[in-house]
LUMMIZA-722178 format. One line per 5 residues: number of its first residue (from 1); for each residue x, y, z of N, C-alpha, C, O. Coordinates in nm, 4 decimals. Layout:
! LUMMIZA-722178
NUM) X Y Z X Y Z X Y Z X Y Z ~ ...
This chain:
! LUMMIZA-722178
1) 20.6801 16.5942 19.3336 20.7922 16.5093 19.2956 20.7952 16.5003 19.1426 20.6925 16.4784 19.0784 ~ 20.9129 16.5175 19.0868 20.9261 16.5089 18.9414 20.9155 16.3632 18.8974 20.9276 16.2713 18.9784 ~ 20.8928 16.3441 18.7682 20.8846 16.2088 18.7137 21.0161 16.1345 18.7351 21.0159 16.0154 18.7665 ~ 21.1279 16.2041 18.7184 21.2599 16.1430 18.7379 21.2799 16.1023 18.8838 21.3310 15.9938 18.9115 ~ 21.2401 16.1882 18.9765 21.2522 16.1580 19.1195 21.1601 16.0425 19.1582 21.1974 15.9575 19.2391
6) 21.0405 16.0396 19.1007 20.9473 15.9303 19.1283 21.0036 15.7975 19.0784 20.9909 15.6948 19.1452 ~ 21.0655 15.8002 18.9613 21.1279 15.6795 18.9071 21.2424 15.6337 18.9968 21.2539 15.5151 19.0275 ~ 21.3278 15.7281 19.0391 21.4390 15.6944 19.1295 21.3867 15.6327 19.2591 21.4417 15.5342 19.3081 ~ 21.2804 15.6911 19.3140 21.2217 15.6395 19.4378 21.1665 15.4978 19.4166 21.1858 15.4105 19.5012 ~ 21.0987 15.4754 19.3053 21.0422 15.3443 19.2762 21.1523 15.2399 19.2586 21.1394 15.1274 19.3070
11) 21.2595 15.2761 19.1903 21.3704 15.1828 19.1695 21.4382 15.1520 19.3022 21.4759 15.0374 19.3270 ~ 21.4541 15.2520 19.3875 21.5121 15.2300 19.5201 21.4249 15.1344 19.6016 21.4762 15.0493 19.6743 ~ 21.2945 15.1489 19.5890 21.2021 15.0599 19.6595 21.2146 14.9170 19.6080 21.2130 14.8222 19.6866 ~ 21.2272 14.9011 19.4765 21.2455 14.7678 19.4180 21.3754 14.7065 19.4697 21.3789 14.5894 19.5076 ~ 21.4812 14.7857 19.4709 21.6114 14.7361 19.5184 21.6015 14.6919 19.6646 21.6548 14.5872 19.7013
16) 21.5344 14.7700 19.7470 21.5175 14.7354 19.8885 21.4401 14.6042 19.9032 21.4774 14.5180 19.9827 ~ 21.3335 14.5900 19.8269 21.2532 14.4682 19.8347 21.3315 14.3461 19.7859 21.3150 14.2362 19.8389 ~ 21.4164 14.3656 19.6854 21.5011 14.2551 19.6403 21.5924 14.2080 19.7519 21.6122 14.0878 19.7696 ~ 21.6474 14.3008 19.8266 21.7317 14.2633 19.9403 21.6557 14.1755 20.0383 21.7083 14.0754 20.0870 ~ 21.5325 14.2133 20.0668 21.4502 14.1340 20.1580 21.4168 13.9974 20.0981 21.4207 13.8959 20.1676
21) 21.3842 13.9955 19.9692 21.3538 13.8680 19.9021 21.4769 13.7781 19.9019 21.4648 13.6583 19.9276 ~ 21.5948 13.8325 19.8738 21.7170 13.7515 19.8725 21.7461 13.6950 20.0111 21.7875 13.5797 20.0231 ~ 21.7250 13.7743 20.1154 21.7447 13.7234 20.2507 21.6491 13.6081 20.2790 21.6881 13.5069 20.3372 ~ 21.5250 13.6238 20.2379 21.4263 13.5169 20.2583 21.4638 13.3944 20.1753 21.4497 13.2812 20.2216 ~ 21.5109 13.4164 20.0541 21.5519 13.3042 19.9685 21.6663 13.2265 20.0328 21.6660 13.1034 20.0309
26) 21.7638 13.2967 20.0897 21.8744 13.2270 20.1573 21.8225 13.1411 20.2713 21.8681 13.0283 20.2900 ~ 21.7274 13.1936 20.3476 21.6681 13.1165 20.4570 21.5950 12.9939 20.4025 21.6079 12.8844 20.4572 ~ 21.5190 13.0119 20.2958 21.4461 12.8995 20.2357 21.5412 12.7938 20.1802 21.5152 12.6742 20.1931 ~ 21.6524 12.8378 20.1178 21.7504 12.7407 20.0668 21.8103 12.6607 20.1810 21.8313 12.5401 20.1681 ~ 21.8380 12.7268 20.2926 21.8927 12.6583 20.4092 21.7930 12.5556 20.4610 21.8282 12.4398 20.4837
31) 21.6672 12.5987 20.4797 21.5631 12.5082 20.5287 21.5375 12.3944 20.4302 21.5210 12.2793 20.4707 ~ 21.5343 12.4261 20.3021 21.5111 12.3242 20.1994 21.6228 12.2217 20.1982 21.5970 12.1019 20.1866 ~ 21.7461 12.2672 20.2101 21.8607 12.1767 20.2112 21.8496 12.0776 20.3267 21.8725 11.9580 20.3087 ~ 21.8147 12.1269 20.4440 21.8034 12.0405 20.5620 21.6894 11.9395 20.5479 21.6970 11.8296 20.6028 ~ 21.5844 11.9759 20.4751 21.4735 11.8828 20.4530 21.5147 11.7693 20.3599 21.4631 11.6580 20.3704
36) 21.6072 11.7974 20.2691 21.6543 11.6939 20.1772 21.7534 11.6014 20.2482 21.7438 11.4792 20.2372 ~ 21.8489 11.6607 20.3215 21.9501 11.5832 20.3954 22.0042 11.6724 20.5060 22.0347 11.7890 20.4811 ~ 22.0167 11.6204 20.6278 22.0579 11.7059 20.7399 22.1948 11.7726 20.7230 22.2207 11.8755 20.7854 ~ 22.2810 11.7170 20.6413 22.4143 11.7743 20.6219 22.4275 11.8553 20.4938 22.5350 11.9079 20.4647 ~ 22.3202 11.8660 20.4174 22.3261 11.9365 20.2894 22.3301 12.0871 20.3116 22.2515 12.1417 20.3890
41) 22.4219 12.1528 20.2434 22.4363 12.2980 20.2501 22.3477 12.3631 20.1431 22.3111 12.2981 20.0452 ~ 22.3131 12.4915 20.1614 22.2304 12.5604 20.0617 22.2869 12.5545 19.9197 22.2112 12.5360 19.8244 ~ 22.4176 12.5699 19.9042 22.4769 12.5629 19.7699 22.4555 12.4244 19.7096 22.4298 12.4116 19.5899 ~ 22.4660 12.3210 19.7925 22.4412 12.1854 19.7457 22.2961 12.1655 19.7049 22.2668 12.0947 19.6085 ~ 22.2047 12.2289 19.7798 22.0628 12.2204 19.7435 22.0373 12.2875 19.6094 21.9635 12.2348 19.5263
46) 22.0985 12.4044 19.5881 22.0791 12.4737 19.4598 22.1307 12.3874 19.3448 22.0664 12.3777 19.2402 ~ 22.2460 12.3252 19.3643 22.2997 12.2364 19.2607 22.2063 12.1175 19.2385 22.1722 12.0837 19.1252 ~ 22.1660 12.0549 19.3489 22.0807 11.9365 19.3377 21.9485 11.9691 19.2701 21.9038 11.8949 19.1827 ~ 21.8860 12.0787 19.3092 21.7576 12.1120 19.2470 21.7754 12.1437 19.0989 21.6857 12.1179 19.0187 ~ 21.8905 12.1992 19.0624 21.9189 12.2244 18.9200 21.9372 12.0940 18.8442 21.8916 12.0810 18.7306
51) 22.0035 11.9973 18.9065 22.0221 11.8656 18.8439 21.8867 11.7971 18.8266 21.8587 11.7398 18.7213 ~ 21.8029 11.8030 18.9300 21.6694 11.7422 18.9217 21.5896 11.8073 18.8096 21.5256 11.7382 18.7303 ~ 21.5933 11.9402 18.8028 21.5169 12.0125 18.7002 21.5665 11.9763 18.5601 21.4863 11.9610 18.4680 ~ 21.6983 11.9625 18.5438 21.7561 11.9338 18.4119 21.7387 11.7877 18.3707 21.7371 11.7568 18.2515 ~ 21.7260 11.6990 18.4668 21.7208 11.5558 18.4364 21.8591 11.4957 18.4374 21.8828 11.3933 18.5014
56) 21.9500 11.5588 18.3672 22.0919 11.5233 18.3710 22.1692 11.6453 18.3208 22.1192 11.7239 18.2404 ~ 22.2895 11.6585 18.3692 22.3726 11.7729 18.3305 22.5165 11.7415 18.3670 22.5482 11.6291 18.4059 ~ 22.6031 11.8404 18.3545 22.7413 11.8198 18.3969 22.7864 11.9391 18.4818 22.7197 12.0425 18.4866 ~ 22.8988 11.9228 18.5472 22.9472 12.0247 18.6407 22.9751 12.1571 18.5705 22.9521 12.2636 18.6278 ~ 23.0245 12.1513 18.4473 23.0540 12.2745 18.3737 22.9268 12.3561 18.3510 22.9264 12.4775 18.3714
61) 22.8203 12.2907 18.3095 22.6924 12.3586 18.2859 22.6398 12.4172 18.4158 22.5907 12.5300 18.4176 ~ 22.6498 12.3409 18.5253 22.6036 12.3901 18.6554 22.6816 12.5135 18.6996 22.6236 12.6096 18.7500 ~ 22.8132 12.5102 18.6805 22.8959 12.6245 18.7198 22.8537 12.7503 18.6453 22.8458 12.8580 18.7044 ~ 22.8267 12.7372 18.5168 22.7819 12.8529 18.4382 22.6416 12.8968 18.4784 22.6160 13.0160 18.4960 ~ 22.5519 12.8015 18.4926 22.4127 12.8317 18.5262 22.4013 12.9057 18.6596 22.3254 13.0019 18.6717
66) 22.4770 12.8603 18.7589 22.4669 12.9166 18.8929 22.5772 13.0171 18.9241 22.5881 13.0661 19.0365 ~ 22.6590 13.0472 18.8230 22.7681 13.1427 18.8393 22.8554 13.1062 18.9597 22.8830 13.1888 19.0467 ~ 22.8979 12.9787 18.9615 22.9811 12.9273 19.0701 23.1164 12.8852 19.0147 23.1290 12.8505 18.8973 ~ 23.2152 12.8888 19.0996 23.3485 12.8411 19.0656 23.3428 12.6900 19.0407 23.2750 12.6171 19.1132 ~ 23.4145 12.6437 18.9378 23.4104 12.5014 18.9022 23.4589 12.4132 19.0169 23.4060 12.3038 19.0371
71) 23.5578 12.4587 19.0916 23.6070 12.3772 19.2034 23.5021 12.3665 19.3138 23.4905 12.2620 19.3778 ~ 23.4251 12.4738 19.3370 23.3176 12.4693 19.4366 23.2088 12.3729 19.3914 23.1547 12.2974 19.4722 ~ 23.1770 12.3755 19.2632 23.0773 12.2826 19.2097 23.1268 12.1398 19.2259 23.0498 12.0524 19.2657 ~ 23.2532 12.1144 19.1962 23.3092 11.9789 19.2097 23.3007 11.9299 19.3538 23.2651 11.8145 19.3777 ~ 23.3331 12.0160 19.4499 23.3243 11.9774 19.5914 23.1803 11.9457 19.6305 23.1541 11.8465 19.6985
76) 23.0877 12.0303 19.5873 22.9468 12.0077 19.6199 22.8955 11.8789 19.5552 22.8217 11.8029 19.6180 ~ 22.9340 11.8546 19.4312 22.8902 11.7331 19.3620 22.9441 11.6105 19.4346 22.8723 11.5119 19.4510 ~ 23.0690 11.6156 19.4779 23.1270 11.5039 19.5537 23.0444 11.4765 19.6794 23.0146 11.3613 19.7109 ~ 23.0079 11.5826 19.7506 22.9269 11.5659 19.8710 22.7891 11.5082 19.8378 22.7382 11.4220 19.9094 ~ 22.7297 11.5561 19.7291 22.5996 11.5035 19.6880 22.6091 11.3542 19.6561 22.5180 11.2776 19.6876
81) 22.7189 11.3137 19.5938 22.7391 11.1718 19.5639 22.7548 11.0926 19.6938 22.6969 10.9850 19.7083 ~ 22.8331 11.1456 19.7880 22.8550 11.0775 19.9159 22.7252 11.0637 19.9954 22.7090 10.9682 20.0715 ~ 22.6339 11.1571 19.9786 22.5050 11.1535 20.0482 22.4036 11.0642 19.9776 22.2928 11.0440 20.0274 ~ 22.4413 11.0112 19.8622 22.3511 10.9254 19.7864 22.2431 11.0012 19.7124 22.1369 10.9462 19.6833 ~ 22.2699 11.1293 19.6811 22.1707 11.2130 19.6149 22.1973 11.2313 19.4658 22.1069 11.2665 19.3901
86) 22.3209 11.2074 19.4239 22.3599 11.2248 19.2837 22.4489 11.1090 19.2422 22.5308 11.0599 19.3199 ~ 22.4311 11.0669 19.1187 22.5193 10.9669 19.0585 22.5903 11.0311 18.9401 22.5357 11.1185 18.8728 ~ 22.7122 10.9863 18.9161 22.7931 11.0390 18.8072 22.8256 10.9248 18.7119 22.8707 10.8182 18.7537 ~ 22.8019 10.9487 18.5828 22.8278 10.8479 18.4801 22.9126 10.9099 18.3701 22.9103 11.0311 18.3486 ~ 22.9878 10.8244 18.3006 23.0644 10.8730 18.1864 22.9673 10.9188 18.0774 22.8666 10.8533 18.0504
91) 22.9994 11.0313 18.0160 22.9187 11.0838 17.9055 22.9380 10.9917 17.7854 23.0511 10.9617 17.7472 ~ 22.8275 10.9471 17.7262 22.8348 10.8559 17.6116 22.9040 10.9193 17.4921 22.9680 10.8500 17.4130 ~ 22.8913 11.0525 17.4786 22.9519 11.1223 17.3645 23.0975 11.1586 17.3890 23.1760 11.1703 17.2949 ~ 23.1337 11.1767 17.5170 23.2706 11.2162 17.5508 23.3071 11.1478 17.6814 23.2719 11.1957 17.7892 ~ 23.3769 11.0374 17.6719 23.4112 10.9561 17.7886 23.4871 11.0308 17.8968 23.4894 10.9867 18.0117
96) 23.5492 11.1430 17.8626 23.6226 11.2209 17.9636 23.5282 11.3014 18.0509 23.5615 11.3347 18.1646 ~ 23.4119 11.3326 17.9990 23.3149 11.4148 18.0720 23.2254 11.3258 18.1584 23.2054 11.2081 18.1284 ~ 23.1721 11.3839 18.2658 23.0834 11.3128 18.3561 22.9435 11.3738 18.3498 22.9278 11.4958 18.3493 ~ 22.8435 11.2881 18.3450 22.7039 11.3312 18.3464 22.6504 11.3078 18.4872 22.6685 11.2007 18.5453 ~ 22.5844 11.4097 18.5406 22.5293 11.4027 18.6754 22.3791 11.3792 18.6676 22.3083 11.4452 18.5915
101) 22.3315 11.2839 18.7478 22.1901 11.2492 18.7511 22.1493 11.2370 18.8980 22.2210 11.1774 18.9783 ~ 22.0346 11.2934 18.9318 21.9825 11.2808 19.0681 21.9327 11.1384 19.0903 21.8792 11.0750 18.9994 ~ 21.9511 11.0896 19.2116 21.8993 10.9575 19.2466 21.7476 10.9684 19.2696 21.6958 11.0781 19.2903 ~ 21.6777 10.8557 19.2659 21.5336 10.8598 19.2950 21.5033 10.9223 19.4322 21.4050 10.9949 19.4470 ~ 21.5873 10.8942 19.5315 21.5690 10.9544 19.6638 21.5762 11.1064 19.6556 21.4927 11.1759 19.7133
106) 21.6753 11.1578 19.5844 21.6897 11.3029 19.5687 21.5705 11.3617 19.4951 21.5182 11.4658 19.5350 ~ 21.5272 11.2967 19.3889 21.4120 11.3466 19.3129 21.2887 11.3551 19.4021 21.2138 11.4527 19.3971 ~ 21.2684 11.2522 19.4835 21.1523 11.2495 19.5739 21.1598 11.3623 19.6769 21.0617 11.4333 19.6989 ~ 21.2751 11.3782 19.7392 21.2885 11.4805 19.8439 21.2812 11.6216 19.7876 21.2192 11.7092 19.8480 ~ 21.3431 11.6444 19.6738 21.3358 11.7773 19.6118 21.1921 11.8078 19.5706 21.1462 11.9210 19.5858
111) 21.1214 11.7087 19.5190 20.9808 11.7294 19.4815 20.8968 11.7664 19.6034 20.8106 11.8538 19.5943 ~ 20.9203 11.7018 19.7162 20.8471 11.7328 19.8394 20.8749 11.8768 19.8838 20.7833 11.9500 19.9212 ~ 21.0014 11.9159 19.8792 21.0397 12.0517 19.9192 20.9766 12.1536 19.8245 20.9246 12.2560 19.8690 ~ 20.9809 12.1262 19.6957 20.9222 12.2193 19.5985 20.7715 12.2335 19.6189 20.7180 12.3439 19.6095 ~ 20.7039 12.1242 19.6464 20.5597 12.1322 19.6710 20.5307 12.2202 19.7922 20.4397 12.3031 19.7886
116) 20.6070 12.2025 19.8983 20.5880 12.2846 20.0188 20.6174 12.4312 19.9892 20.5436 12.5193 20.0332 ~ 20.7249 12.4578 19.9148 20.7602 12.5962 19.8807 20.6542 12.6599 19.7905 20.6199 12.7769 19.8072 ~ 20.6030 12.5826 19.6956 20.4993 12.6344 19.6066 20.3698 12.6607 19.6830 20.2986 12.7565 19.6530 ~ 20.3390 12.5769 19.7809 20.2187 12.5992 19.8623 20.2329 12.7279 19.9431 20.1373 12.8043 19.9561 ~ 20.3513 12.7516 19.9968 20.3777 12.8743 20.0720 20.3643 12.9956 19.9796 20.3028 13.0957 20.0161
121) 20.4217 12.9857 19.8611 20.4144 13.0945 19.7644 20.2694 13.1185 19.7208 20.2249 13.2324 19.7071 ~ 20.1985 13.0100 19.6999 20.0574 13.0225 19.6599 19.9772 13.0961 19.7667 19.8971 13.1840 19.7349 ~ 19.9986 13.0603 19.8939 19.9217 13.1251 20.0001 19.9566 13.2733 20.0113 19.8733 13.3538 20.0527 ~ 20.0779 13.3087 19.9751 20.1197 13.4487 19.9784 20.0605 13.5267 19.8607 20.0223 13.6428 19.8755 ~ 20.0533 13.4625 19.7442 20.0140 13.5326 19.6211 19.8710 13.5087 19.5762 19.8275 13.5687 19.4779
126) 19.7969 13.4234 19.6445 19.6657 13.3851 19.5915 19.5661 13.5000 19.5813 19.4666 13.4868 19.5100 ~ 19.5883 13.6107 19.6487 19.4992 13.7254 19.6360 19.5258 13.8085 19.5114 19.4491 13.8993 19.4792 ~ 19.6333 13.7779 19.4419 19.6688 13.8510 19.3199 19.5997 13.7897 19.1995 19.5695 13.6703 19.1977 ~ 19.5750 13.8721 19.0994 19.5134 13.8193 18.9771 19.6177 13.7439 18.8945 19.7383 13.7621 18.9109 ~ 19.5683 13.6606 18.8072 19.6567 13.5871 18.7163 19.7384 13.6861 18.6337 19.8578 13.6651 18.6123
131) 19.6759 13.7925 18.5877 19.7469 13.8933 18.5081 19.8612 13.9565 18.5888 19.9707 13.9758 18.5360 ~ 19.8365 13.9886 18.7154 19.9419 14.0449 18.8002 20.0582 13.9473 18.8155 20.1747 13.9864 18.8098 ~ 20.0253 13.8210 18.8347 20.1298 13.7197 18.8513 20.2106 13.7011 18.7239 20.3319 13.6812 18.7289 ~ 20.1431 13.7075 18.6098 20.2155 13.6952 18.4827 20.3065 13.8157 18.4598 20.4164 13.8008 18.4064 ~ 20.2625 13.9330 18.4992 20.3477 14.0522 18.4899 20.4678 14.0357 18.5829 20.5811 14.0645 18.5442
136) 20.4431 13.9896 18.7048 20.5533 13.9661 18.7985 20.6538 13.8670 18.7407 20.7744 13.8908 18.7461 ~ 20.6054 13.7574 18.6861 20.6937 13.6577 18.6257 20.7741 13.7195 18.5116 20.8931 13.6915 18.4970 ~ 20.7101 13.8023 18.4320 20.7783 13.8677 18.3206 20.8870 13.9633 18.3698 20.9965 13.9678 18.3137 ~ 20.8565 14.0388 18.4737 20.9556 14.1317 18.5299 21.0727 14.0528 18.5893 21.1884 14.0903 18.5696 ~ 21.0445 13.9461 18.6603 21.1518 13.8647 18.7177 21.2382 13.8028 18.6088 21.3605 13.7964 18.6217
141) 21.1745 13.7574 18.5020 21.2482 13.6998 18.3889 21.3435 13.8052 18.3297 21.4597 13.7760 18.3015 ~ 21.2933 13.9258 18.3118 21.3767 14.0340 18.2563 21.4934 14.0651 18.3500 21.6060 14.0847 18.3044 ~ 21.4671 14.0695 18.4789 21.5738 14.0974 18.5753 21.6765 13.9847 18.5780 21.7959 14.0092 18.5951 ~ 21.6296 13.8612 18.5612 21.7198 13.7474 18.5597 21.8115 13.7459 18.4381 21.9168 13.6821 18.4394 ~ 21.7709 13.8163 18.3334 21.8518 13.8227 18.2106 21.9362 13.9495 18.2039 22.0166 13.9662 18.1122
146) 21.9180 14.0389 18.3010 21.9892 14.1679 18.2982 22.1366 14.1519 18.3295 22.2104 14.2504 18.3312
């Protein structure tokens, strides 16, 4: 096999594995959403976990961060508010803008889900060296910026 063919084969293998990882991620988002609230959808979980991670943010930032349509973000945020998971306040710098903050209940539930997910990931990866994991993180970071 030529070097070019070997590279093509390796890239095809990476692409195939990404498909499997994305399928697993969708399943985990679904399961995680249900653990936070029985009616929460995966897209709502992604938004909520982003709000928790940020501390506070706005719908425009979320739409850009998650590459979602602003109207879809608005609908999800409304549902999160109705579920008691997010509060919306007027932005002190711009009264027209709204700042989104997770409620203590949401922070607690998202933290529980993240701990469970991290434990699962740890059990899967614990046989790898720290150096291997750092390389993996670096490769994922590069792919996330591509």
